[in-house]
C-alpha positions as CSV (number, residue, x, y, z in Angstrom):
1,M,142.4,-22.6,73.6
2,L,141.5,-19.4,72.2
3,I,141.7,-20.1,68.5
4,P,142.2,-23.9,68.2
5,F,139.7,-24.6,65.4
6,P,141.8,-23.5,62.4
7,S,144.6,-25.8,63.5
8,L,142.3,-28.8,64.0
9,F,140.8,-28.2,60.5
10,N,144.3,-28.1,59.0
11,R,145.2,-31.5,60.6
12,E,142.2,-32.9,58.8
13,G,143.6,-31.8,55.5
14,C,141.4,-28.7,54.9
15,R,144.4,-26.3,55.0
16,G,142.3,-23.7,56.7
17,E,139.8,-23.3,53.8
18,Y,136.8,-24.3,56.0
19,T,137.8,-21.7,58.6
20,Q,138.2,-19.0,56.0
21,R,134.9,-19.8,54.2
22,I,132.7,-20.7,57.2
23,M,134.2,-19.4,60.5
24,L,135.7,-16.1,59.3
25,I,132.9,-13.9,58.2
26,Y,134.9,-11.4,56.2
27,N,135.8,-11.8,52.5
28,K,139.4,-13.0,52.2
29,Q,140.0,-11.4,48.8
30,W,138.7,-8.1,50.0
31,L,140.9,-8.2,53.0
32,D,144.0,-8.8,50.8
33,N,143.0,-6.0,48.4
34,L,142.4,-3.7,51.4
35,S,146.0,-4.4,52.6
36,I,147.3,-3.5,49.1
37,R,145.3,-0.3,49.0
38,K,146.4,0.8,52.5
39,A,150.1,0.2,51.6
40,A,149.7,1.9,48.3
41,E,148.2,4.9,50.1
42,A,151.2,5.0,52.4
43,W,153.6,4.7,49.5
44,V,152.0,7.6,47.6
45,K,152.2,9.8,50.7
46,C,155.9,9.3,51.2
47,G,156.6,9.6,47.4
48,R,157.4,6.0,46.5
49,I,154.8,5.9,43.8
50,S,152.9,8.5,41.8
51,V,149.3,9.4,42.1
52,D,148.5,7.8,38.7
53,E,150.2,4.6,39.8
54,Y,148.2,4.7,43.0
55,N,145.0,5.1,41.1
56,A,145.9,2.2,38.8
57,I,146.5,0.0,41.9
58,E,143.1,1.0,43.4
59,A,141.4,0.2,40.1
60,K,143.0,-3.3,39.8
61,Y,142.5,-4.3,43.4
62,P,139.0,-3.2,44.5
63,S,137.7,-3.9,48.0
64,G,134.2,-3.6,49.4
65,Y,135.6,-2.8,52.8
66,K,136.5,0.7,53.9
67,P,138.8,1.3,57.0
68,H,137.5,3.4,59.8
69,G,139.6,5.8,61.8
70,I,139.8,5.3,65.6
71,G,137.7,8.4,66.2
72,A,135.0,7.4,63.8
73,R,135.0,3.8,65.2
74,I,134.6,5.1,68.8
75,G,131.8,7.4,67.7
76,L,129.9,4.7,65.8
77,F,130.4,2.3,68.8
78,I,128.8,4.8,71.2
79,F,126.0,5.4,68.7
80,G,125.4,1.7,68.4
81,V,125.4,1.1,72.1
82,I,122.8,3.9,72.5
83,I,120.6,2.3,69.8
84,V,120.8,-1.1,71.3
85,S,120.1,0.2,74.8
86,S,117.0,2.1,73.5
87,A,115.8,-1.0,71.7
88,S,116.3,-3.2,74.8
89,G,114.4,-0.6,76.9
90,L,111.5,-0.6,74.5
91,L,111.5,-4.4,74.4
92,F,111.3,-4.7,78.2
93,L,108.6,-2.0,78.3
94,F,106.3,-3.7,75.8
95,T,106.7,-7.2,77.0
96,G,106.3,-6.2,80.6
97,F,108.1,-9.3,82.0
98,A,109.1,-8.5,85.5
99,R,110.1,-11.9,86.7
100,E,113.6,-13.2,86.5
101,A,112.7,-15.9,83.9
102,G,111.1,-13.4,81.6
103,I,114.1,-11.0,81.8
104,G,116.3,-14.0,80.9
105,I,114.2,-14.8,77.8
106,Q,114.2,-11.1,76.8
107,N,118.0,-10.9,77.0
108,L,118.3,-14.1,75.0
109,L,116.1,-12.8,72.3
110,L,117.9,-9.4,72.3
111,G,121.3,-11.1,72.0
112,I,120.2,-13.3,69.1
113,A,118.7,-10.3,67.3
114,C,121.9,-8.2,67.8
115,Y,124.1,-11.0,66.5
116,I,121.9,-11.5,63.4
117,I,122.0,-7.8,62.7
118,A,125.8,-7.7,63.2
119,E,126.2,-10.5,60.6
120,H,123.8,-8.6,58.3
121,Y,125.9,-5.5,58.5
122,V,129.1,-7.4,57.6
123,R,127.6,-9.5,54.8
124,N,125.3,-7.0,53.2
125,K,126.6,-3.6,54.3
126,N,130.3,-4.5,53.9
127,Q,131.1,-3.2,57.4
128,Y,134.6,-4.1,58.5
129,R,135.8,-3.4,62.0
130,S,133.3,-0.6,62.4
131,G,132.0,0.7,65.7
132,V,128.4,-0.3,64.8
133,V,129.4,-4.0,64.3
134,D,131.4,-3.9,67.5
135,A,128.5,-2.5,69.5
136,L,126.1,-5.1,68.1
137,L,128.5,-8.0,68.7
138,Y,129.5,-7.0,72.2
139,S,125.8,-6.3,73.1
140,A,124.8,-9.7,71.8
141,I,127.5,-11.5,73.9
142,T,126.5,-9.5,77.0
143,A,122.8,-10.1,76.6
144,I,123.2,-13.8,75.9
145,G,125.7,-14.1,78.9
146,V,123.2,-12.4,81.2
147,A,120.5,-14.8,79.9
148,I,122.7,-17.8,80.6
149,F,123.4,-16.6,84.1
150,I,119.7,-16.0,84.9
151,M,118.6,-19.3,83.4
152,L,121.2,-21.3,85.3
153,D,120.4,-19.4,88.5
154,R,116.7,-20.5,88.0
155,L,117.6,-24.1,87.4
156,R,119.9,-24.5,90.3
157,D,116.9,-24.9,92.7
158,G,118.8,-23.7,95.8
159,D,122.0,-25.6,95.0
160,Y,125.3,-23.6,94.6
161,I,126.6,-23.5,91.1
162,K,130.3,-22.9,91.0
163,P,131.7,-20.0,88.9
164,E,133.7,-22.6,86.8
165,F,130.4,-23.8,85.3
166,Y,129.5,-20.4,84.1
167,L,133.0,-19.8,82.7
168,M,132.9,-23.1,80.8
169,L,129.7,-21.9,79.0
170,L,130.9,-18.3,78.4
171,I,134.3,-19.1,77.0
172,P,133.1,-21.1,74.0
173,L,130.4,-18.5,73.3
174,I,132.9,-15.6,73.3
175,G,135.5,-17.7,71.6
176,F,133.2,-18.4,68.7
177,A,132.5,-14.7,68.2
178,A,136.2,-14.0,68.4
179,I,137.0,-16.5,65.7
180,R,134.0,-15.5,63.5
181,F,134.8,-11.8,63.5
182,A,138.6,-12.1,64.1
183,D,138.1,-9.7,67.0
184,A,141.2,-9.0,69.1
185,F,139.4,-7.6,72.1
186,L,137.1,-10.6,72.4
187,T,140.2,-12.8,72.1
188,L,141.7,-11.0,75.1
189,V,138.4,-11.5,77.0
190,V,138.6,-15.2,76.3
191,Y,142.2,-15.4,77.4
192,G,141.4,-13.6,80.7
193,L,138.4,-15.9,81.4
194,T,140.6,-18.9,80.6
195,I,143.2,-17.8,83.1
196,W,140.5,-17.2,85.7
197,L,139.0,-20.6,85.0
198,N,142.4,-22.2,85.4
199,A,143.0,-20.5,88.7
200,L,139.6,-21.6,90.1
201,L,140.3,-25.2,89.0
202,V,143.8,-25.2,90.6
203,L,142.3,-23.8,93.9
204,E,140.0,-26.8,94.0
205,F,143.0,-28.8,95.3
206,G,142.9,-26.8,98.6
207,S,146.1,-25.7,100.3
208,V,148.2,-27.5,97.7
209,G,146.5,-25.6,94.9
210,Q,147.0,-22.3,96.7
211,M,150.7,-23.0,97.1
212,I,151.3,-24.1,93.5
213,L,149.1,-21.5,91.8
214,P,151.7,-19.0,90.9
215,F,154.0,-21.6,89.4
216,E,151.2,-23.4,87.6
217,C,150.2,-20.0,86.0
218,M,153.8,-19.4,85.0
219,A,153.9,-22.8,83.3
220,L,150.5,-22.3,81.6
221,S,151.5,-18.8,80.3
222,V,154.8,-20.2,78.8
223,L,152.9,-23.0,77.0
224,I,150.3,-20.5,75.6
225,Y,153.1,-18.1,74.5
226,F,155.0,-20.7,72.5
227,W,151.8,-22.2,71.1
228,V,150.9,-18.8,69.8
229,K,154.4,-18.3,68.3
230,K,154.0,-21.6,66.5
231,Q,150.5,-20.7,65.2
232,K,151.8,-17.4,63.8
233,E,153.9,-19.4,61.4
234,N,150.8,-20.9,59.9
235,K,149.9,-18.9,56.8
236,T,146.3,-19.9,56.9
237,L,145.9,-17.9,60.1
238,E,147.2,-14.6,58.8
239,Y,143.7,-13.0,59.2
240,Y,143.9,-13.8,62.9
241,A,147.2,-12.0,63.3
242,R,145.8,-9.4,65.7
243,C,144.2,-12.0,67.8
244,L,147.4,-14.0,68.0
245,W,149.4,-10.9,68.8
246,M,146.9,-10.2,71.7
247,I,147.3,-13.6,73.2
248,E,151.1,-13.4,72.8
249,M,151.1,-10.1,74.7
250,A,148.7,-11.3,77.4
251,S,150.6,-14.5,78.0
252,A,153.9,-12.7,78.4
253,L,152.1,-10.3,80.8
254,T,150.5,-13.1,82.9
255,F,153.8,-14.9,83.1
256,Y,155.3,-11.9,84.8
257,L,152.3,-11.2,87.0
258,A,152.2,-14.8,88.2
259,G,155.5,-14.2,90.0
260,N,155.3,-10.5,90.7
261,Y,156.0,-9.9,94.4
262,M,153.0,-7.6,95.0
263,V,150.6,-9.9,93.2
264,V,151.9,-13.0,95.1
265,R,151.8,-11.3,98.4
266,M,148.2,-9.9,97.9
267,L,147.0,-13.4,96.8
268,S,148.7,-15.0,99.8
269,E,146.9,-12.7,102.2
270,A,143.6,-13.2,100.4
271,L,143.7,-17.0,99.8
272,L,145.6,-18.1,102.8
273,N,143.9,-15.7,105.2
274,M,147.3,-14.6,106.4
275,E,148.4,-11.1,107.4
276,V,152.1,-10.3,106.9
277,Q,153.2,-8.3,109.9
278,S,155.9,-5.7,110.0
279,G,159.4,-7.3,109.7
280,E,157.9,-10.5,108.3
281,D,157.6,-11.6,104.7
282,I,155.9,-14.3,102.5
283,H,157.4,-17.7,101.8
284,L,160.0,-17.7,99.0
285,A,160.2,-14.0,99.3
286,F,163.7,-13.8,97.8
287,F,162.7,-15.8,94.8
288,F,159.7,-13.5,94.1
289,Y,161.9,-10.4,94.6
290,L,164.4,-11.7,92.1
291,Y,161.6,-12.8,89.7
292,T,160.0,-9.3,89.8
293,I,163.2,-7.6,88.6
294,A,164.8,-10.4,86.5
295,V,161.9,-11.2,84.2
296,P,161.6,-7.6,82.8
297,I,165.3,-7.6,82.2
298,A,165.1,-11.0,80.4
299,Y,162.2,-9.5,78.3
300,I,164.4,-6.6,77.3
301,Y,167.3,-8.9,76.4
302,A,165.1,-11.2,74.4
303,G,163.5,-8.3,72.7
304,L,166.9,-6.9,71.6
305,K,168.3,-10.2,70.6
306,N,165.3,-11.4,68.6
307,K,164.3,-7.9,67.5
308,N,160.9,-8.3,69.1
309,R,159.2,-5.0,69.9
310,L,156.6,-6.6,72.1
311,L,159.0,-8.1,74.6
312,L,161.1,-5.0,74.5
313,R,158.3,-2.6,75.3
314,L,156.9,-5.0,77.9
315,G,160.3,-5.3,79.5
316,V,160.7,-1.5,79.8
317,L,157.2,-1.0,81.3
318,L,157.5,-4.0,83.7
319,I,160.8,-2.8,85.1
320,A,159.0,0.3,86.4
321,A,156.1,-1.8,87.6
322,G,158.5,-4.2,89.4
323,I,160.4,-1.4,91.2
324,L,157.1,0.2,92.3
325,S,155.8,-3.2,93.5
326,I,158.7,-3.7,95.8
327,K,158.9,-0.1,96.9
328,Y,155.2,-0.3,97.9
329,Y,156.3,-2.6,100.8
330,H,159.9,-1.4,101.3
331,H,160.4,2.4,101.5
332,V,164.0,3.5,100.6
333,L,163.4,7.0,99.5
334,P,160.5,9.4,99.7
335,P,158.0,8.9,96.8
336,E,158.8,12.3,95.3
337,T,162.5,11.8,95.3
338,A,162.1,8.2,93.8
339,L,159.9,9.5,91.0
340,I,162.3,12.3,90.1
341,L,165.3,10.0,90.1
342,A,163.5,7.4,88.0
343,G,162.4,10.0,85.5
344,V,165.9,11.4,85.2
345,A,167.3,7.8,84.7
346,L,164.8,7.0,82.0
347,V,165.4,10.1,80.1
348,A,169.2,9.5,80.3
349,I,168.8,5.9,79.1
350,A,166.5,6.9,76.3
351,W,168.9,9.7,75.1
352,F,171.9,7.3,75.3
353,S,170.1,4.6,73.4
354,I,169.1,6.9,70.6
355,K,172.6,8.2,70.2
356,Y,174.2,4.7,70.5
357,F,171.9,3.1,67.9
358,K,172.1,5.9,65.4
359,V,174.6,3.6,63.7
360,P,173.0,0.2,63.2
361,R,174.4,-2.4,65.6
362,N,173.6,-6.1,65.2
363,G,170.6,-5.1,63.1
364,I,169.3,-2.7,65.7
365,T,168.9,1.0,64.9
366,S,167.0,4.1,66.3
367,E,166.2,5.2,62.8
368,P,162.6,4.7,61.5
369,D,161.8,1.1,60.5
370,E,162.1,0.7,56.8
371,S,161.3,-3.0,56.8
372,L,158.5,-4.4,54.7
373,T,155.2,-5.2,56.5
374,R,152.8,-7.7,55.1
375,M,150.9,-4.9,53.4
376,D,154.1,-3.6,51.8
377,A,154.9,-7.2,50.7
378,I,151.6,-7.7,49.0
379,S,151.7,-4.3,47.5
380,N,155.2,-4.8,46.2
381,I,154.0,-7.9,44.3
382,A,150.8,-6.1,43.1
383,F,152.7,-3.0,42.0
384,S,155.2,-5.1,40.0
385,E,152.4,-7.1,38.4
386,L,150.4,-4.0,37.6
387,L,153.2,-2.0,35.9
388,Q,154.9,-5.1,34.4
389,Q,158.4,-4.0,35.5
390,G,160.0,-7.4,35.4
391,P,160.1,-10.1,38.0
392,T,158.8,-9.4,41.5
393,P,161.6,-8.3,43.9
394,P,162.3,-10.8,46.7
395,V,160.2,-10.2,49.8
396,N,161.3,-11.2,53.3
397,D,159.0,-13.5,55.2
398,V,157.6,-11.0,57.6
399,D,154.9,-11.6,60.2
400,F,151.5,-9.9,59.6
401,G,151.8,-6.6,61.4
402,G,155.5,-6.4,61.2
403,G,155.9,-5.1,64.7
404,S,153.4,-2.3,64.5
405,F,150.7,-1.9,67.1
406,G,148.9,-4.9,65.6
407,G,151.9,-7.1,65.2
408,G,154.3,-8.9,67.4
409,G,157.8,-9.0,65.7
410,A,160.2,-6.9,63.7
411,S,162.7,-7.4,60.9
412,S,166.3,-6.6,60.5
413,G,165.5,-2.9,60.3
414,F,164.3,-3.0,63.9
């Protein structure tokens, strides 16, 4: 539901060109060239190519986009938020609207202005994932969202408007911005709102909905996870790789949380107005106990078998979360003793794993990953073309991101 439009266009025979030219605001060629330049920069740092060869690659593959470091991006974001806040304060001061309707109109105008300026910065200032664009885009969505809430509140005329209605209006709005700017954070927001909307709709069925909610969320998470895995194979969506990775991670996480013992118990107490007394437990408690521990182990197994860093890391983190979830209600050891023993066990497992996988076993190794990422693959082709050193060496079909922070998988060098 988060990024359905490219697939729909592909089924109409457009092969994603409409999405790339109309929906995606960034210049596709510049993005490819930026990937080449980033990989070439990494290559020259590790001594794979010379400085002269790096300069030749930069000259042949120009890009109007310049990457921003995380520190600069955060600083520019804060600066942008301050500017937008000051502008909104001046707008409210000069217009002098004090009533609710006037504030809604002001927010709507402010949101539209912020969005137009964000598009201007990308199109004319060649800003790419900069903090300024992020601040403008998020401010625009927030302001327009507040305006929608105020206007609907004015139109309800005393009638109760269910939260589902607000979510149905917000999800397309934020989803459009996520697709337009290929923004991973907004994609995560849309996913969260979609899960929330789904839960509210299921709860409309009363007691039946309350009972089946955990299992329905499990099923929905599985469907979304495998839908994303299929979409990642679509080469026309390579510029949405970060967004797809974010949905993949979030769906795997919600699949676990839907059956986590602590989550289910807290929801049972909140939704069913029940209080679990000492010595009592929730319905199907044994299943949820088993689920809380078994799912992280299954993630670790699947991560090792399929060389998927995402599932492996989630599995390790969720094992700790599962143990803490159960221990919160059932005390076996004092907290200090439990934490010390858990820390010793984790250090021992990490040390053993590093030693054991020093020698690659079934394609798994503790050595640094030497596999080609998408940037390396493109740069390999570009470098071969540039220096005319014969035919381009074969390149493995690797997912965009290659298992790094912005990717979901890994290759045989995992």
